[in-house]
N, C-alpha and C positions, 0 to 999 in steps of 0.2 A: 322895652318891647314886650308885648304879650306872647309872641311866639318864642318858645325856648329854642335857642340856636342848636343845642346838642341833640334834642329829640324831635324838633319840628312841631311839637304840640302847641296849638293856639289856645290861649285863655283870654276871655273878655277882660277889658280894663275894669277896675273896681268902680262900683257905683253906677253900673249901666243896666242893672236888672231891677226894674221898678215893680212895686207891689200893685195889686188890683186897686184901682181908684186913685192911685197916686199921680200927681201932676209930674210929668217928666221934665226934669231940669235940662235945658238945652246944652249946657257945657259938657256933661258926661256923654250925652247922646251924640253931640258933634264929634267928641273925641272917639267914640266907638265907630261911627261911620267913616271918619278919617282913617282910623286904624285898620278897619276892614278893607278900605280902598288900597291902603299901602300893602297889606298882606296879599291881596289879589294881584296887585302890580308886581310884587316880588316872587310870585309863583311861576313855575315853569309851565308853559302851555303844553298840554298833552298832544296836540296835533303838530308840534314842531314848528309852529309859525314864528317863534322867536328863539334865538340861540342862547345858550348858557353864557354867562360872563365870568364864571369862576370854575375851577376844576370840579369835576364830579367825583365825590368821595363815596366809595362803596364799602360795604362790610368785607372783612377778610374772607369769610366763608370757609367752607370745608369741601371735601370731595363729594359728599352727599348733599350738601346745601351750599352751592357756590354763591359768592358775593354778587356776581352778575349772572343772572339766569334768565329763563324764559317762562312766560306764564303757562304755555302749553306743555312744557317739559322742564319743571323746576330743578331737576337733578342734572341738567346739562348747562354748562357755562364756564365761567372763569372764577378762579379763587386764588388766594395768596398762600403759597406753600411756605414752609419754613425757610429761613435764610433770604427772604425777599424774592423768592422765585415765583414766577407766574405759573399757575397750574391750569390745565384744561381738564374738564370732566365731561363724560358723556354717559347719561343714564346712571350717574352715581359711581362710575368707574373712571379712575385717573387715566387720561390719555397721555402717556409719558412721551417726552421728547428727550431721549438720552443724548446729552451733549457730545459725549465721546463717540457714540455711534454716528451721530449726525456729522461730526467733523471728519470721521473716517470716510463717510460717503462723499462729502463735498471735496475732500482731498483727492479721492479716487477720480472724481469727475474732473478736477483740475489737472491731474496727471494725464488724463486721456485727451485733454483739449490741446490742440495745436494752434499756435497763433497763425492767423491768416490775415494778409493785407488785402483789402478790397479797394479798388479804385472806381470811382463813379465819374463818368464823363458826361457833361451836359450836352445835350443835342437839341436841335430845333424840335419843338413840339408839333406833332402832326395831328391834324384834326380828322376825325373819322366822320364820314357823312352818314346820316341816319338811315 
């Protein structure tokens, strides 16, 4: 395949660049057009009209250059922290989610919550006149 799977860079098949005045051999030309058609077919449409059929693999990124970012604000997005943790960054600053603090808050909410039983009884539906 002319497209390098690890870099995504496309290279034309060998023998497909003719010289001036040279008669073009149909075999390499047909191979080139078939290959270009395959590469276009295997490309992801930018308008989202077709879904991906394999996982999206992003660069790990850093807090200042996240692996998944935004064109209008490239220092905001998601990156892979050490230990396989997902990191969130906003304007190049880590937006930390302290697990211990989060757990304390959620446990506090759980402690304040009292179980309540609610009973719903079906009744005939009344129609309102307009």
